[in-house]
Structure formats: C-alpha cells, structure tokens
C-alpha positions in Angstrom: -27.9 -20.7 -57.0 -27.7 -17.8 -54.5 -30.5 -16.1 -52.6 -32.8 -13.9 -54.6 -34.1 -10.4 -54.0 -32.9 -7.7 -51.6 -31.3 -8.6 -48.3 -33.9 -8.9 -45.5 -34.1 -5.9 -43.2 -32.7 -6.8 -39.7 -35.4 -7.2 -37.0 -33.8 -4.5 -34.9 -34.2 -2.1 -37.8 -37.8 -3.2 -38.3 -38.5 -2.6 -34.5 -37.0 0.9 -34.7 -39.2 1.6 -37.7 -42.3 0.4 -35.7 -43.0 -2.3 -38.3 -45.4 -5.2 -37.4 -43.0 -7.5 -39.3 -40.5 -7.4 -36.4 -42.8 -9.4 -34.1 -43.4 -12.0 -36.8 -39.8 -13.0 -36.7 -38.5 -15.5 -34.1 -35.5 -17.1 -35.7 -33.1 -14.2 -36.1 -29.9 -14.4 -33.9 -29.8 -11.9 -31.1 -26.2 -11.0 -30.4 -25.2 -9.7 -27.0 -25.5 -5.9 -27.0 -22.6 -3.9 -25.8 -19.5 -2.1 -26.9 -16.8 -4.4 -28.2 -13.2 -4.0 -26.9 -10.9 -2.0 -29.1 -8.1 -4.1 -30.5 -4.8 -3.4 -28.7 -2.7 -3.5 -31.9 -4.3 -0.4 -33.4 -2.5 2.8 -33.7 -3.4 5.8 -31.5 -5.4 7.4 -34.4 -7.2 4.1 -35.2 -8.2 3.8 -31.5 -9.6 7.3 -31.5 -11.7 6.6 -34.5 -12.8 3.2 -33.2 -13.9 4.5 -29.8 -15.7 7.5 -31.4 -17.6 5.3 -33.8 -18.4 2.6 -31.1 -19.7 5.3 -28.8 -22.0 6.7 -31.6 -23.3 3.3 -32.6 -23.9 2.4 -28.9 -25.8 5.6 -28.4 -28.0 4.7 -31.5 -28.7 1.3 -29.8 -27.3 -0.8 -32.7 -24.0 -2.0 -31.4 -23.3 -5.6 -30.3 -20.1 -7.1 -29.0 -19.9 -9.4 -32.1 -19.5 -6.2 -34.3 -15.8 -5.8 -33.3 -14.5 -7.1 -36.7 -16.6 -5.0 -39.0 -15.9 -2.0 -36.7 -12.2 -2.8 -36.9 -12.2 -3.1 -40.7 -14.1 0.2 -41.0 -11.7 2.0 -38.6 -8.6 0.7 -40.4 -10.0 1.6 -43.8 -11.1 5.0 -42.6 -7.7 5.9 -41.3 -6.0 4.7 -44.5 -8.5 6.9 -46.5 -7.6 9.9 -44.2 -3.9 9.3 -44.8 -4.5 9.4 -48.6 -6.6 12.6 -48.3 -3.9 14.2 -46.2 -1.3 13.6 -49.0 -3.7 15.0 -51.6 -4.4 18.1 -49.4 -0.7 18.7 -48.9 0.6 18.0 -52.4 -2.4 18.3 -54.6 -4.1 15.7 -56.8 -1.5 15.7 -59.6 2.3 15.3 -59.9 4.8 16.2 -62.6 6.1 13.6 -65.1 9.7 14.0 -66.1 11.3 13.0 -69.3 14.8 11.9 -70.2 15.7 15.4 -71.6 17.3 17.9 -69.3 17.7 21.7 -69.5 21.1 23.6 -69.4 21.7 23.1 -65.7 20.9 19.3 -65.8 17.4 19.5 -64.3 15.0 17.0 -65.9 12.3 18.6 -68.1 8.6 18.2 -67.1 6.8 16.5 -70.0 3.3 16.4 -68.4 1.3 15.7 -65.3 -0.5 12.7 -63.9 -2.8 11.8 -61.0 -1.0 10.9 -57.8 -1.5 7.3 -56.7 -3.4 8.6 -53.7 -6.2 9.7 -55.9 -7.0 6.1 -56.9 -6.3 4.9 -53.4 -8.7 7.5 -51.9 -11.5 6.5 -54.4 -11.1 2.8 -53.8 -11.0 3.2 -50.0 -14.0 5.6 -50.3 -16.0 2.8 -52.1 -15.1 0.3 -49.4 -16.1 2.8 -46.7 -19.5 3.3 -48.4 -20.2 -0.4 -48.2 -19.1 -0.7 -44.6 -21.1 2.5 -43.6 -24.2 0.9 -45.1 -23.6 -2.2 -43.0 -23.2 -0.1 -39.8 -26.0 2.4 -40.6 -23.6 5.3 -40.7 -25.0 7.4 -43.5 -28.3 9.4 -43.3 -29.7 7.3 -46.2 -29.1 4.1 -44.2 -31.0 5.6 -41.2 -34.1 6.7 -43.1 -37.2 5.5 -41.4 -35.5 4.6 -38.1 -37.2 5.9 -34.9 -35.1 7.0 -31.9 -35.8 4.5 -29.1 -35.1 5.4 -25.5 -33.8 3.1 -22.7 -37.4 2.1 -21.9 -37.7 0.7 -25.4 -40.5 3.1 -26.4 -40.0 5.8 -29.0 -40.3 9.3 -27.6 -43.4 11.2 -28.7 -44.5 14.9 -28.6 -42.6 17.2 -26.3 -40.9 14.4 -24.5 -38.5 14.2 -27.5 -37.0 17.5 -26.4 -36.8 17.0 -22.6 -34.6 14.5 -20.8 -37.2 13.7 -18.2 -40.2 13.9 -20.5 -42.9 16.6 -20.6 -43.3 18.4 -17.3 -39.7 17.7 -16.1 -38.0 20.2 -13.8 -37.0 23.4 -15.6 -39.8 23.2 -18.1 -42.1 25.5 -16.2 -44.6 22.7 -15.4 
C-alpha cells in the first residue's frame, strides 16, 4: 500500500514560508546547492531554455546540482511543445481531409477537416509541462506563500525590499 495523504512540503519551502515546522525536521536530504551543468547533447534552443530556467531557479534560491535531470526533462518537453505550437501558428489547428473523388482537373476533393496531430501533441506536452512546473515551482500557484529570502538568509522587510542596500542606502536620500 502506498503512502497516504498529500506529499509533504519540502523543508526549503517551509523555511521560505517562515513555518516553524521547518526547524522540526532533521532527516530531509540536503542536496548541494548550485547550478547544474547543461547537457552537451542539447540543441542550441534547448540550451538557451535550460540556461534561462536554471538562472531563474538559482535566483529564487531553489536550485541544486542534483536537479539536472528534471531540468533537462522540462527543457526538452518545453522545446517540443514550442515546436508543436509553431506548426499550429503557421498552419492553423485544422487540416483538410481529402476523399478519393477528384474534380475535372484531377484535384482531390476536400470532404472535411480534422485537427492537426500537433493539437493533441501540444495538449499532451502541456500537461507534462504542468506537472514538471509544479515540481520546479515555476507557476505562480506553486509559489504562493513563499517569501523572498536574501543572501543573508533573512527575508527582507519594510523599505529594504525595494533597495539593494536596505533602507538608508546611497541614493535614497538618507
């Protein structure tokens, strides 16, 4: 029988929310933080997406070197989804269906229309992306309740949220 209930919230997320439960945990693995190396076999477009995403996750403070595989899967899936969307943008979501009958000059007659295969592909890839985005915290709903934590480990409060050096920094008039 599998585990019951919702998946536990990671300790890092609890810390960012300011929850007391984060300090009550001591047995959660702590992966080495850092940006994982982009796989060399990726296409140029995949590398651009991978590096952009890794930079964003690192800026959020949630990226570890062990996250390379999930980041790679997300990147490959995202680029495949983009390719399907490009076809749909260029050719439209439907295509003609031709019958065996032909007109006077031998052109097959259109008997109807159907969705392009890229429609189903885009929807399936979109569903996979939603799942991967939830794992990586990439959607606004997955970030609800998180607090921005600076390099000091403390969340910024008051005016210090808006000034790089905190309240009273140079150029603030103080």
